[in-house]
N, C-alpha and C positions, 0 to 999 in steps of 0.2 A: 485697748493699752496697745496694741499696737497701730490704732490707724485714729492718726490725730485732725482734728477737727476741720473741718471747712466753711470757713469764712463769706458770703455775698462780697463780693467786689463793688462798690459805689463806683458810677462815674456821675458827672456832670455834662446832662446833655446837653444842649445848644438850644437853648428854650429863642424856637421859632417867633415867637411877637404874634398882635396882630394880621399880619399881616400872610405870617405862615398859615395861620388856620383860613385867613379867608382863600387863601386858595386850595383850599382843601374841601370848602363845602361849598362853590364856586360854580362848578356842573351841578350838582346836583338843587344851588337854588334857580340854576336858571333854569333846566329842565320843570321845576314847578312855576316858574314864569310862561313861557312856553308853552304849556297842557295848557292858562292860567286859559292864555289868548285865542288859541287855537278850539279848544272844548267848549269850558264854562263861559262863557263870554257867550259863544255865539247860542247854545242851551237856553240860557237864559233871555240874551231876544229875540228867542222864538215863541221864550214862553209868557212874554210879557206883551207877543202880535197873539198870540195867540185867548189868551184872559180881555184883551182890546176884543178884539175881533168877536168872541163870548158878551158881553160885553153892551156891545151894538147891537145883536141881535133888535129885530123889532119885528114886527108881524107885517109884511111882506115881502119880505128877503126870500132870497134861493138861495138851499143849502145843499149839503154833500153832508153824508156822517162818515162816520169810521165804515159802518157796514156794508157803503158803497147806496147809501138808498140815497136821493133825491127828495127833493120838495121842498114846500113851499110853504114858513110859518105863519102858524096862524092865532097862535100866540103863545106869549115868552111867560113860566114862571121862575121862582130866585132859584131851582136846578133843575127843572125839567120844560120841554119846549115841546108842541103840538105841531106835527109836519101835516098836512097839507098832503100825503105819497100817488092819491088818485080823485077825480068828481067826487068826494060826496066816505072819503077811504079817507080817516083821517091815525094818528101810529103819537106817543107819549114815546120821547127820548131826552136822553140827559144830554145835559148843554155841555159835558169836557166831549160828546161823542159828536157834535158838529166842529166838521174838522175847513171847510171848505169855505166859504161865503162867494157863492154863483155871482155872479152878475149878471141884470134881470134880462128876462125874455130865455133866460138857459130851456127850463123847460117844451114851450113853447116848440123851440125846435129840435125837440126830441123824438 
């Protein structure tokens, strides 16, 4: 009765257009591009190199495992590798546990 109705006023906002919305998202897009080149791409490269090294394992290669065990490969299976860690002592480890391919003759120098 004593209070009048209040109606919201509509204003016409200026349309920023495609350029305005691009400048809003440009820092976010730039951040994802930088993250890709600094983090994701090098990690993928390391994974490819590790897979290639595991696929190239052959009998007689000298390797180091993730646990720090050094040995010579005596047998290679699909998912497992048999290592000779001492004369007459062999252990079986998973292929993905092999982290480093050592140069030939490394074990004789130890």
